[in-house]
C-alpha positions in Angstrom: 68.1 49.1 70.1 65.1 51.0 68.7 63.5 51.2 72.1 66.8 52.4 73.7 67.2 55.1 71.0 63.6 56.2 71.5 64.0 56.6 75.3 67.2 58.6 74.8 65.5 60.8 72.3 62.5 61.4 74.6 64.9 62.3 77.4 66.9 64.8 75.3 63.8 66.3 73.6 61.8 66.5 76.8 60.3 69.6 78.5 63.8 71.1 79.4 65.0 71.2 75.8 61.7 72.6 74.6 61.9 75.3 77.2 65.5 76.2 76.3 64.8 76.4 72.5 61.6 78.5 72.9 63.2 80.4 75.8 66.2 81.7 73.9 64.0 82.6 71.0 61.7 84.6 73.2 64.7 86.3 75.0 66.3 87.3 71.7 62.9 88.4 70.2 62.1 90.7 73.1 65.7 92.0 73.5 66.0 92.7 69.7 62.5 94.3 69.6 60.8 91.8 67.3 63.7 92.1 64.8 62.5 89.1 62.8 59.3 91.0 61.9 60.3 94.6 61.9 63.5 94.2 60.0 62.5 91.4 57.6 62.2 93.7 54.5 65.7 95.0 55.2 67.0 91.5 55.7 65.5 90.3 52.4 67.2 93.3 50.7 70.6 92.5 52.2 70.1 88.9 51.2 70.4 89.7 47.5 72.8 92.6 47.8 76.3 91.6 48.8 78.3 93.8 51.2 81.3 95.5 49.7 84.7 95.6 51.4 84.2 92.7 53.8 86.8 90.0 54.4 85.8 86.3 54.0 85.8 83.3 51.8 82.5 83.6 50.0 79.9 86.3 49.4 77.0 86.8 51.9 74.6 85.3 49.4 76.8 82.3 48.9 77.1 81.9 52.7 73.3 82.0 52.9 72.9 79.5 50.1 75.5 77.2 51.8 73.5 77.5 55.0 70.2 76.9 53.2 71.7 74.0 51.3 72.2 72.4 54.7 68.8 73.4 56.2 66.5 72.8 53.2 66.5 69.0 52.9 64.5 66.0 53.9 63.3 67.9 56.9 61.2 70.1 54.7 59.5 67.2 53.0 59.9 64.0 55.0 60.4 65.6 58.4 57.2 67.7 58.2 55.3 64.7 57.1 56.8 62.6 60.0 55.9 65.4 62.5 52.3 65.7 61.4 51.7 61.9 61.3 53.2 61.5 64.8 51.8 64.7 66.4 48.8 65.6 64.4 48.1 68.8 62.5 49.0 70.8 65.6 52.6 69.9 65.1 52.7 72.3 62.2 51.6 75.2 64.5 54.5 74.4 66.9 56.9 74.0 64.0 56.0 77.4 62.7 56.2 79.0 66.1 59.6 77.5 66.6 60.5 78.9 63.2 59.3 82.5 64.0 61.2 82.5 67.3 64.1 80.8 65.6 64.5 83.7 63.2 65.7 85.8 66.1 68.0 82.9 67.3 69.5 82.6 63.8 70.0 86.4 63.7 72.0 86.2 66.9 74.0 83.2 65.7 75.0 85.0 62.4 75.9 88.1 64.3 78.1 86.4 66.8 79.7 84.2 64.1 81.1 87.3 62.3 81.9 89.3 65.4 84.1 86.6 67.0 85.5 84.8 64.0 89.3 84.6 63.4 91.4 84.2 60.3 94.2 81.7 59.9 97.6 82.4 58.3 96.2 81.9 54.8 93.4 84.4 55.4 90.8 81.7 55.7 87.8 82.6 57.9 87.3 80.4 61.0 84.1 80.8 63.0 81.0 79.3 64.5 79.8 78.5 68.0 83.1 77.1 69.1 84.8 80.4 68.3 82.1 82.7 69.8 82.1 80.5 72.9 85.9 80.6 73.2 86.5 84.3 72.1 83.2 85.7 73.6 83.0 83.8 76.9 86.7 83.2 77.5 89.1 80.3 77.8 87.3 78.9 80.9 84.4 78.0 78.6 86.5 76.2 76.0 85.2 72.8 77.3 81.7 73.9 76.1 83.1 74.8 72.7 84.8 71.4 72.4 81.5 69.7 73.4 79.7 71.5 70.6 82.4 70.6 68.1 82.4 66.9 69.1 78.6 66.5 68.8 78.6 68.6 65.6 81.1 66.3 63.9 79.1 63.2 64.9 75.8 64.8 63.9 77.2 65.5 60.4 78.6 62.0 59.8 75.9 59.7 61.2 72.8 61.9 61.7 71.4 65.0 60.0 74.1 65.4 57.4 74.3 62.1 55.7 72.1 59.1 56.6 68.8 61.0 57.0 69.4 62.8 53.7 70.5 59.8 51.5 67.8 57.7 53.1 65.2 60.2 51.9 66.6 60.3 48.4 66.7 56.6 47.9 63.2 56.1 49.5 61.7 58.5 47.0 63.6 56.8 44.1 62.2 53.4 45.2 58.7 54.8 45.4 58.9 56.1 41.9 60.9 53.4 40.1 60.0 50.3 42.0 57.1 50.8 44.4 56.2 47.1 44.4 59.8 46.0 45.0 59.8 43.8 42.0 63.5 44.0 41.4 65.4 43.3 44.6 68.6 42.0 45.9 69.5 40.7 49.4 72.1 42.7 51.3 72.9 42.6 55.0 70.1 40.1 55.5 67.4 42.3 54.0 66.0 42.8 50.6 66.6 46.1 48.8 65.3 47.4 45.5 67.8 48.0 42.8 66.4 51.6 42.6 67.8 52.1 46.1 71.2 50.6 45.4 71.8 52.4 42.1 70.5 55.8 43.4 72.7 55.4 46.5 75.8 54.8 44.4 75.1 57.6 42.0 74.5 60.1 44.8 77.7 59.0 46.6 79.8 59.5 43.5 78.4 63.0 42.9 78.9 63.9 46.6 82.5 62.8 46.4 83.1 64.9 43.3 81.8 68.1 44.8 83.4 67.7 48.3 86.8 67.4 46.8 86.5 71.1 45.7 86.0 72.4 49.3 83.7 75.2 50.5 84.0 77.3 47.3 82.7 74.5 45.1 80.0 73.7 47.7 78.9 77.4 47.7 78.9 77.6 43.9 76.8 74.5 43.5 74.4 75.6 46.3 73.8 79.2 44.9 72.6 77.6 41.7 70.5 74.7 42.9 69.0 76.0 46.1 67.1 79.1 44.8 65.9 77.2 41.7 64.5 74.3 43.7 62.8 76.5 46.3 60.9 78.4 43.6 59.8 75.2 41.9 58.8 73.4 45.1 57.0 76.4 46.7 55.2 77.1 43.3 53.9 73.5 43.3 52.7 73.8 46.9 51.0 77.1 46.3 49.2 75.6 43.3 48.0 72.7 45.5 46.7 75.1 48.2 44.9 77.1 45.5 43.2 74.0 44.1 41.9 73.3 47.7 41.3 76.9 48.8 37.8 76.1 50.1 39.2 73.8 52.7 41.7 76.3 54.0 39.6 77.9 56.8 38.7 74.5 58.4 42.3 73.3 58.1 43.5 76.4 60.0 41.0 75.7 62.8 42.0 72.0 62.9 45.7 73.0 63.2 45.0 75.4 66.1 42.7 73.0 67.9 45.2 70.1 67.5 48.1 72.3 68.7 46.4 72.8 72.1 44.9 69.3 72.4 41.3 70.6 72.0 40.5 67.6 69.7 41.7 65.0 72.2 39.4 62.9 74.3 38.6 64.1 77.9 41.7 64.2 80.1 44.1 63.7 77.2 44.4 67.4 76.1 47.7 68.1 77.8 49.3 64.8 76.5 48.1 65.5 73.0 49.5 69.1 73.2 52.8 67.9 74.5 53.2 65.3 71.7 52.3 67.9 69.0 54.7 70.4 70.6 57.5 67.9 70.9 57.2 66.6 67.4 56.7 70.1 65.9 59.6 71.8 67.6 62.0 68.8 67.1 61.2 68.7 63.4 61.4 72.5 63.2 64.8 72.5 64.7 65.9 69.6 62.4 64.7 71.6 59.4 65.7 75.2 60.1 68.6 74.5 62.5 68.0 77.7 64.6 69.7 77.2 67.9 71.5 74.2 66.6 74.7 76.2 65.9 75.4 74.9 62.4 74.4 77.9 60.3 76.9 80.3 62.0 79.7 78.1 60.7 78.7 79.1 57.2 77.9 82.7 58.2 81.5 83.1 59.5 82.8 82.6 56.0 80.9 85.5 54.5 82.6 88.5 53.1 81.2 90.9 55.7 82.5 93.6 58.0 79.2 94.2 59.8 78.1 91.4 62.2 74.5 92.8 62.4 74.1 92.8 58.6 75.2 89.2 58.3 72.9 88.3 61.2 70.0 89.7 59.2 71.0 87.7 56.1 71.3 84.6 58.2 67.8 85.3 59.7 66.2 85.0 56.2 67.4 81.4 56.0 64.9 80.3 58.8 62.2 82.5 57.2 62.6 80.7 53.8 63.1 77.2 55.3 60.3 77.1 57.9 57.8 79.9 57.4 57.7 79.3 53.6 58.9 75.8 52.5 57.9 73.7 55.6 54.6 75.6 55.9 53.8 74.8 52.2 54.5 71.1 52.8 52.4 71.0 56.0 49.4 72.7 54.5 49.4 70.4 51.5 49.5 67.3 53.8 46.7 68.5 56.1 44.5 69.8 53.2 44.5 66.4 51.6 44.3 64.3 54.7 47.5 62.5 53.7 48.6 62.3 57.4 45.7 59.9 58.2 46.5 57.4 55.4 48.9 55.2 57.5 51.8 56.0 55.1 55.1 57.2 56.4 58.0 59.4 55.2 58.1 60.7 51.7 55.1 58.6 50.8 52.8 60.9 52.8 53.9 64.0 50.8 53.7 62.0 47.5 50.1 61.2 48.4 49.4 64.8 49.1 50.9 65.9 45.7 48.9 63.3 43.8 45.6 64.2 45.6 45.9 67.9 45.4 47.3 68.3 41.9 45.5 67.2 38.7 48.3 64.7 38.0 48.8 61.0 38.5 50.6 59.5 41.5 53.4 58.6 39.2 54.0 62.2 38.1 53.6 63.4 41.7 56.2 60.9 42.8 58.5 62.0 40.0 58.2 65.7 40.9 58.7 65.1 44.6 61.6 62.7 44.0 63.4 65.5 42.0 62.7 68.2 44.6 63.8 65.9 47.5 66.9 64.7 45.7 68.2 68.2 45.1 67.3 69.4 48.5 68.8 66.4 50.3 71.9 66.4 48.0 72.8 70.0 48.9 72.2 69.3 52.6 74.8 66.5 52.4 77.2 69.0 50.9 76.5 71.8 53.5 76.8 69.4 56.5 80.1 68.1 55.3 81.5 71.6 55.6 79.9 72.0 59.0 81.2 68.8 60.4 84.7 69.3 58.9 84.9 72.7 60.6 83.9 71.0 63.9 86.6 68.4 63.5 89.2 71.0 62.5 88.5 72.9 65.7 89.0 69.7 67.7 92.2 68.8 66.0 93.8 72.2 65.9 93.4 72.5 62.1 95.1 69.2 61.2 94.4 68.7 57.5 95.2 65.0 57.6 92.3 64.3 59.9 90.0 66.4 57.7 91.0 64.4 54.6 90.3 61.1 56.4 87.0 62.5 57.8 85.9 63.5 54.3 86.1 59.9 53.1 84.4 58.6 56.2 81.6 61.1 55.5 81.3 59.8 51.9 81.2 56.2 53.2 78.3 57.2 55.6 76.4 58.5 52.5 77.1 55.2 50.8 75.6 53.0 53.7 72.8 55.4 54.6 70.1 53.8 52.3 70.3 50.5 54.2 69.2 51.8 57.6 65.6 51.9 58.7 63.6 55.2 58.6 62.6 55.3 62.2 66.2 54.7 63.5 67.6 57.3 61.1 65.3 60.1 62.4 65.7 59.1 66.0 69.5 59.2 65.8 69.3 62.6 64.0 67.1 64.1 66.7 69.4 62.8 69.4 72.5 64.5 68.0 70.6 67.6 67.2 69.7 68.0 70.8 73.2 67.2 72.1 74.6 69.8 69.6 72.0 72.4 70.5 72.6 72.5 74.2 76.1 74.1 74.4 75.1 76.5 71.7 72.0 77.7 73.5 74.0 78.2 76.7 76.4 80.4 74.8 73.5 82.4 73.2 72.0 83.0 76.6 75.3 84.3 78.0 76.2 86.3 75.0 72.7 87.8 74.4 73.7 91.2 76.0 76.4 91.4 73.2 73.7 90.8 70.6 71.5 93.5 72.0 74.4 96.0 72.2 75.6 95.3 68.6 72.0 95.6 67.3 71.3 98.9 68.9 74.7 100.4 67.7 74.2 99.2 64.1 70.7 100.7 63.7 71.7 103.9 65.4 74.6 104.3 62.9 72.2 103.3 60.1 69.7 106.0 61.0 72.4 108.6 61.5 73.6 108.0 57.9 77.1 106.8 59.1 76.9 103.6 57.0 77.4 103.5 53.2 74.0 102.0 52.6 70.9 103.6 54.1 67.8 101.7 52.9 64.7 103.8 53.2 62.9 100.9 54.8 64.7 101.5 58.1 64.6 105.3 58.2 61.2 105.6 59.9 61.9 102.9 62.5 64.2 104.0 65.3 62.8 102.2 68.3 66.0 100.4 68.8 67.7 103.8 69.3 65.6 104.5 72.4 67.0 103.7 75.8 
C-alpha cells in the first residue's frame, strides 16, 4: 500500500503540477505588478485594522487567524524537516520561492472569495473556490466546483486537516514523555506509548468542545492562540540563528547550491534539483496552502466590502506562514545539520532546538511539543470549517450531513495517532494535489478579473475615493497606468 501511495503521489506532484503551481503564481505576480512586494506594507496595515461597514460573519483579522490556524501547523515544523531530509537544503529555497509566488496566488484567492460570495437566508456568508467557480465562470463549470468540494472534504477528514496534525502532536508528546517507549500498550497489532494514547484522547476531547461552537468559536480561539504562538516560535528560531550567526553565509551558499543540484555527483544535478524542487514545493503548498483553495473559504466569511482589501489581508497569511515561520524552522535545521542525523519528523526539529539553544534536549523537546501542539490543534479546527463548507456545498446546505460529518471528523482525529508517519504525509500530499487542480484552473481563467479589480481599487485609493487613504500607497501609482 505504501508503494502504491508513493507512486500516486509522484504522479500527482510531478512536473505538470509544479508547472501549474509556479505558473499561476508567476502569472498573478506579473499581472498584479509584484503586489506581494510592493503592497506588503499596506497589507500588513490592513491585517491589524478591520474594515468598517462590511458584511460577513467574522472580522477580517479573525478570518485571517482562522486561515492561519489552518495553515500554521505541523507543516511548519514537521513538514519543513521532512522536506529538507528528503530533498536536501535546496528544498528550503524552492519552498520559499513557492511561498513568494504563493502570496500573489493567495491574494487572488481572497479577492475572488469576497467578490463572488453569496449569503444565505440567515445572512451567513457562503464563499470559496466552489462559489467563484460557479458564479465567476458560470453554471457550465459547476462540475469543477463540485470536484474541488469533493476533494476538499476528503482532504480535511483524512489528510491535511486531521491525521497529519494529530500524528504530529502525539509524536512530539511521545518524544518528550516516553522517548524510550518504556510504557506501552498493544493496539491494532502494534505497540504504542501511553503518551500517544493519552495525548490523542485529550486533544480529541478539546477539538470536540471547540467544534460544537462553529466558526465563531473557532475564530475566537484562533485569534488568541495563533498570534501568541507565532511570536514565541519565531522568537526561539531567531535566537537559534543568532547563536549560530557565523555559519549563516555558508548555509545560504549550501541552500542555493543544493537547490540547483550543484552539490550532486556528475550527471545527477538535474535529478537532485527535481527532488529538491518537488519536496520543497509540495511541502510549501502543504504549509501555506496557496493555490490549494482552502484559505478563500475563510476569507469569504470576513466582514469586508472591498475584495482587494481582503485579498491583501489574505496575502499576509502566506508571508507569515512560509517566508517567516517555515524559513525560521528550515534555517535552524540546516544551521545545526539536523537534517543529516537520520532522524525523521519532529525529532529533526527537536535536535535542531537542542543543538542551537543553550538548553537540554528535554527542554528543547518540551518547547517544540508546546509549539507544535498549539499549531496543529488550531489547524485541526480551521480545516474542520473548510471541509464542512465543502460538504455543505455538495449537499445543498443540508445541516444533517454537516452534523454527522463533524463527528466523523472528530473520529478521524481520534484514530490519527495510530497511522505511520510516511503514509500520513503521502495521503495528505495526494489530496492536496487533487484539491489544488480545479482551483488553479479557476484562478487562471479568472485572472483577468483579478487584474481589473486590482487596478480599479488602487486607482480609487490614489484618487481619495475610499475612506482610508494610507500614505504608504500614495506615491505608488504604477497600477493606474495602462
